[in-house]
C-alpha positions as CSV (number, residue, x, y, z in Angstrom):
1,M,-11.1,35.8,17.7
2,A,-7.5,36.9,18.0
3,R,-6.5,33.5,19.3
4,D,-8.2,31.7,16.4
5,L,-6.4,34.0,14.0
6,L,-3.0,33.3,15.6
7,N,-3.7,29.6,15.5
8,S,-4.7,29.8,11.8
9,I,-1.5,31.7,11.0
10,F,0.6,29.2,13.0
11,I,-1.0,26.2,11.2
12,F,-0.5,27.9,7.8
13,L,3.2,28.6,8.5
14,F,3.7,25.1,9.8
15,V,2.2,23.6,6.7
16,V,4.2,25.8,4.4
17,V,7.5,25.2,6.2
18,S,6.8,21.4,6.4
19,G,6.1,21.4,2.7
20,L,9.3,23.1,2.0
21,Y,11.3,20.6,4.0
22,A,9.4,17.7,2.6
23,N,10.4,18.7,-0.9
24,A,14.0,19.4,0.1
25,R,16.9,17.0,-0.2
26,S,19.2,15.9,2.5
27,T,21.9,18.4,3.4
28,F,25.3,17.4,4.7
29,G,27.8,19.4,6.7
30,A,31.4,18.3,6.8
31,E,34.0,18.3,9.6
32,F,37.2,17.8,7.7
33,T,40.2,17.5,10.0
34,F,43.9,18.0,9.3
35,T,47.0,17.6,11.4
36,N,50.8,17.0,11.5
37,D,53.5,15.9,13.9
38,Q,53.9,19.4,15.3
39,I,50.2,19.8,16.1
40,L,50.0,16.3,17.6
41,A,53.1,17.0,19.8
42,A,51.6,20.3,21.1
43,Q,48.3,18.8,22.2
44,Q,47.6,18.9,25.9
45,G,44.7,16.9,27.3
46,S,41.3,17.7,25.6
47,Y,41.9,21.3,24.9
48,V,40.4,22.4,21.6
49,N,43.4,24.5,20.7
50,S,47.2,24.8,21.1
51,D,49.7,27.3,19.8
52,A,50.6,24.9,17.0
53,S,47.0,24.3,15.9
54,E,46.3,28.0,16.0
55,A,49.4,28.8,14.0
56,H,48.4,26.2,11.3
57,R,44.9,27.6,11.3
58,E,46.3,31.0,10.3
59,K,48.6,29.4,7.7
60,M,45.7,27.6,6.1
61,A,43.7,30.8,6.0
62,E,46.6,32.5,4.2
63,A,46.8,29.7,1.7
64,V,43.1,30.1,1.1
65,R,43.5,33.8,0.6
66,R,46.0,33.1,-2.2
67,T,43.8,30.8,-4.2
68,C,40.2,31.7,-3.5
69,G,40.0,34.7,-5.7
70,N,37.0,36.8,-4.5
71,C,36.3,35.2,-1.2
72,T,36.3,37.1,2.1
73,I,37.8,35.9,5.3
74,T,36.5,37.2,8.7
75,R,37.4,36.3,12.2
76,E,34.9,35.3,14.9
77,Q,34.9,33.3,18.1
78,N,33.3,29.9,18.6
79,S,31.5,28.6,21.7
80,Y,34.9,27.8,23.3
81,G,36.0,31.4,22.9
82,V,38.6,30.4,20.4
83,D,39.2,32.3,17.1
84,T,37.6,30.8,14.0
85,L,38.0,32.0,10.5
86,R,35.0,32.2,8.2
87,V,35.7,31.9,4.4
88,T,32.7,33.2,2.4
89,Y,32.2,33.3,-1.3
90,P,29.9,35.7,-3.3
91,D,27.4,32.9,-4.0
92,G,26.9,32.3,-0.3
93,F,29.0,29.1,0.1
94,Y,31.2,29.2,3.2
95,F,33.4,27.2,5.5
96,L,34.9,27.7,8.9
97,I,38.6,27.1,9.8
98,A,38.7,26.2,13.4
99,T,40.7,24.1,15.9
100,D,39.8,20.9,17.8
101,P,41.9,18.6,19.9
102,A,45.1,17.8,17.9
103,V,43.7,19.0,14.6
104,V,42.6,22.0,12.5
105,E,39.0,21.4,11.7
106,V,37.0,22.7,8.7
107,Q,33.2,22.9,9.0
108,T,31.3,23.5,5.7
109,K,28.0,25.1,5.0
110,P,25.2,22.4,4.9
111,A,24.7,21.4,1.2
112,T,22.9,18.8,-0.9
113,T,24.9,16.3,-2.9
114,S,24.2,18.3,-6.1
115,D,25.4,21.5,-4.4
116,L,28.5,19.7,-3.3
117,R,29.2,18.6,-6.9
118,R,29.0,22.2,-8.0
119,Q,31.3,23.3,-5.2
120,A,33.8,20.4,-5.7
121,G,36.6,22.2,-7.5
122,R,36.5,25.1,-5.0
123,M,36.4,22.8,-2.0
124,A,39.3,20.6,-3.3
125,R,41.4,23.7,-4.0
126,D,40.6,25.9,-1.0
127,I,40.2,23.2,1.7
128,F,42.3,20.1,0.9
129,G,44.8,22.1,-1.2
130,A,45.1,24.9,1.4
131,A,45.6,22.4,4.2
132,K,48.4,20.7,2.3
133,A,50.0,24.1,1.5
134,A,49.9,24.7,5.3
135,G,51.8,21.5,5.9
136,M,48.8,19.4,7.1
137,A,47.0,16.2,6.0
138,P,44.1,14.1,7.2
139,S,45.3,11.6,9.9
140,E,45.7,8.1,8.7
141,R,45.3,7.0,12.3
142,G,41.8,8.6,12.5
143,T,42.8,11.6,14.8
144,G,40.0,14.1,14.7
145,G,37.6,11.9,12.7
146,G,35.6,13.0,9.7
147,H,32.1,13.5,11.2
148,I,29.2,14.3,8.9
149,H,26.1,16.2,10.1
150,I,22.8,15.5,8.3
151,G,20.0,18.0,8.4
152,Y,17.0,16.6,10.3
153,H,14.4,18.6,8.5
154,S,16.0,18.4,5.0
155,S,16.4,14.6,5.2
156,T,13.2,13.6,6.9
157,G,10.8,16.6,6.4
158,G,9.9,16.1,10.1
159,D,8.8,12.5,9.4
160,L,9.4,10.8,12.8
161,L,9.0,7.3,11.5
162,L,11.7,8.0,8.9
163,M,14.0,9.3,11.6
164,R,13.3,6.2,13.7
165,N,14.1,4.0,10.8
166,I,17.4,5.8,10.0
167,L,18.5,5.3,13.6
168,V,17.4,1.6,13.7
169,D,19.1,1.0,10.3
170,F,22.3,2.3,11.6
171,A,22.1,0.1,14.7
172,N,21.4,-2.9,12.5
173,H,24.7,-2.2,10.6
174,P,27.4,-1.9,13.3
175,E,30.0,-2.9,10.6
176,L,29.9,0.8,9.6
177,A,31.6,1.7,13.0
178,N,33.5,-1.5,13.3
179,G,35.9,-1.2,10.3
180,I,34.1,0.0,7.2
181,L,33.9,3.8,7.8
182,A,35.9,3.9,11.1
183,H,37.1,1.7,13.9
184,D,37.2,4.2,16.9
185,H,35.0,3.1,19.8
186,W,36.5,5.8,22.0
187,N,35.1,8.6,19.9
188,S,32.1,6.9,18.2
189,Q,30.6,3.9,20.0
190,P,28.0,1.9,18.0
191,I,25.0,0.6,20.0
192,Q,26.3,-2.9,19.5
193,A,29.4,-2.0,21.6
194,L,27.4,-0.6,24.5
195,P,26.6,-2.8,27.6
196,Q,23.7,-5.2,27.2
197,E,21.5,-3.1,29.5
198,N,22.0,-0.1,27.3
199,Q,21.1,-2.2,24.2
200,E,18.0,-3.4,26.0
201,A,17.1,0.2,26.9
202,F,17.4,1.0,23.2
203,K,15.0,-1.8,22.3
204,K,12.5,-0.6,24.9
205,I,12.5,2.9,23.4
206,I,11.9,1.5,19.9
207,E,9.1,-0.6,21.3
208,D,7.6,2.5,22.9
209,F,7.9,4.4,19.7
210,D,6.1,1.6,17.8
211,R,3.3,1.6,20.3
212,G,2.7,5.3,19.7
213,Q,4.1,6.4,23.1
214,I,6.7,8.7,21.5
215,R,5.3,11.4,19.3
216,D,8.0,14.0,18.9
217,I,11.6,14.2,18.0
218,V,12.7,15.9,21.2
219,T,11.3,13.2,23.5
220,F,12.7,10.5,21.2
221,A,16.2,12.0,21.2
222,N,16.3,12.8,24.9
223,R,15.3,9.2,25.8
224,I,18.1,7.9,23.5
225,Q,20.6,10.2,25.3
226,D,19.4,9.6,28.8
227,E,18.7,5.9,28.7
228,V,21.1,4.5,26.0
229,Y,23.9,7.0,25.5
230,N,24.8,7.3,29.3
231,W,27.9,5.0,29.1
232,H,31.5,5.4,27.8
233,R,34.2,2.8,28.1
234,A,36.6,5.3,29.5
235,N,34.1,7.5,31.3
236,W,34.5,10.4,28.9
237,S,32.1,13.2,29.5
238,P,29.5,13.7,28.4
239,P,29.0,10.1,27.1
240,K,26.1,11.2,24.9
241,K,28.6,13.0,22.6
242,Y,30.9,10.0,21.9
243,Q,28.3,7.8,20.1
244,A,28.5,6.6,16.5
245,F,25.1,8.1,15.8
246,N,24.9,11.4,17.8
247,V,21.4,13.0,18.4
248,T,22.5,16.0,20.6
249,R,21.1,18.6,18.3
250,L,17.7,16.9,18.1
251,A,17.3,16.8,21.9
252,D,17.4,20.6,22.4
253,L,15.1,23.1,20.9
254,K,17.7,25.9,21.2
255,W,19.0,24.9,17.8
256,A,17.5,26.7,14.8
257,P,15.7,24.4,12.3
258,E,18.6,24.5,9.8
259,E,21.0,23.7,12.7
260,R,19.1,20.6,13.9
261,T,21.1,17.7,12.7
262,F,22.0,14.1,13.5
263,E,25.7,13.4,13.3
264,I,27.5,10.3,12.0
265,R,30.7,10.3,14.1
266,S,32.0,6.9,13.1
267,I,33.8,8.1,10.0
268,K,37.5,8.3,9.4
269,P,38.9,11.6,8.3
270,Q,38.3,12.0,4.5
271,R,41.6,11.9,2.6
272,S,40.1,13.7,-0.4
273,L,37.0,15.5,-1.5
274,A,36.2,12.4,-3.6
275,E,35.9,10.4,-0.4
276,Y,33.5,12.9,1.1
277,L,31.4,12.9,-2.1
278,A,31.3,9.1,-2.0
279,L,30.2,9.1,1.6
280,T,27.5,11.7,1.2
281,N,26.2,9.8,-1.9
282,L,26.1,6.6,0.3
283,L,24.2,8.3,3.1
284,E,21.8,10.1,0.8
285,G,21.1,6.8,-1.0
286,R,20.5,5.0,2.2
287,I,18.0,7.7,3.4
288,E,16.2,7.5,0.1
289,Y,16.0,3.7,0.4
290,L,14.5,4.1,3.9
291,R,12.1,6.7,2.7
292,T,10.3,4.0,0.7
293,K,9.6,2.1,3.9
294,K,6.2,3.0,5.2
295,S,6.3,0.8,8.3
296,P,8.9,0.4,11.1
297,V,12.1,-1.3,10.1
298,A,12.8,-4.3,12.4
299,L,15.5,-3.8,14.9
300,R,18.1,-6.5,14.7
301,I,21.4,-5.6,16.4
302,P,23.8,-8.4,15.4
303,G,26.2,-9.9,17.8
304,T,29.9,-10.2,17.1
305,M,30.6,-10.1,13.4
306,T,33.5,-11.7,11.6
307,P,35.2,-9.6,8.9
308,R,33.4,-11.5,6.2
309,Q,30.0,-11.0,7.8
310,G,30.6,-7.3,8.2
311,Y,31.9,-7.0,4.7
312,E,28.9,-8.8,3.2
313,S,26.5,-6.8,5.4
314,F,27.9,-3.6,4.1
315,A,27.8,-4.8,0.5
316,R,24.0,-5.3,0.9
317,F,23.8,-1.9,2.7
318,S,25.4,-0.1,-0.2
319,A,23.5,-2.0,-2.9
320,E,20.2,-1.1,-1.3
321,A,21.4,2.5,-1.3
322,G,21.9,2.3,-5.0
323,I,25.7,2.6,-4.7
324,D,28.2,0.9,-6.9
325,F,30.1,-1.1,-4.2
326,G,33.1,-1.7,-6.4
327,R,33.5,2.0,-7.2
328,F,32.9,3.0,-3.5
329,R,35.6,0.5,-2.5
330,Q,38.0,2.0,-5.0
331,I,37.4,5.6,-3.9
332,M,37.6,4.8,-0.2
333,K,40.6,2.6,-0.7
334,L,38.8,-0.3,1.1
335,G,40.5,-3.6,0.9
336,S,38.9,-7.0,0.3
337,V,37.6,-9.3,3.1
338,A,40.7,-11.4,2.4
339,N,43.0,-8.7,3.8
340,A,40.8,-7.5,6.6
341,V,42.6,-7.2,9.9
342,A,40.8,-8.3,13.0
343,V,41.1,-5.9,16.0
344,Q,40.0,-7.2,19.4
345,T,38.4,-4.5,21.7
346,P,37.1,-4.9,25.2
347,K,33.6,-5.4,23.9
348,L,33.7,-7.1,20.5
349,L,35.7,-8.0,17.5
350,C,36.2,-5.2,15.1
351,F,37.9,-5.3,11.7
352,K,39.8,-3.0,9.6
353,L,39.2,-2.9,5.9
354,F,41.1,0.4,5.2
355,V,44.3,0.1,3.1
356,D,46.7,2.7,4.4
């Protein structure tokens, strides 16, 4: 009797929580990065902090304090045991000022695109403005990246087919990591850049999913990490981290539901809040496009792409997402295919469409 009651309560709570997530919109968490010559020169190895980055973290916090009005700034320690400063506003919005290799990194509270628009003025002033006041800027060379975390539950509502389609769609569009959003195969390898055996392993996992042999997100994510994300061109460890589409937080149940995210790592540091808003609109639009697909999206990882092929593929990608490609190009300062620069890597031809 007691067990039946507990089961009924569990089912009720599951249905309620799933319903809440199903009606939610995708949430996005930023990792803005800022640096300068002094921070770059002080970096040693892969340490997440240096005297210079810590000093600039404090300078940025002081700049925030001067402009934020009624925010509070508290000090805590991150998982590395390094001080992090939490900036909190009366309405609950917050961001963290931390350090990472060769940068000061700002992590924002997960928010929907509509929430981000409401916070835009504050974020532009107290993040980008404060970083500039502290003598820092986003790296034009890509140092630190501009990774974006997308909430698993908020974006998919626990729909495993949708999650599968989001991952496959990203694999089908390697141009995103080969010059459109970034071109850093050290920090964010697309599946297309992995050895052939890893690509075959990915295809096998997708086939198993489509046969009904994978029925939960933890199994799905762990198989991706163990069988596909086990290689890095320079043997960086752990290799599962340095992938264009990171699923680390989906593979481990230790994360709270609101912390379970998939991370798009193949994104260059955002140079302005407008760029971040454009990127989150693009990602949200693409997820909504995929939500309309009620069957598995076909896996078609392309081979080496010319700049024109990559450019045209991304134009289709953005159009299907409901994004004005011309406006996106303007905000992101993307060049045209005519001025794309080919970049040869050990695995494939990349291209650069950014205009510095």
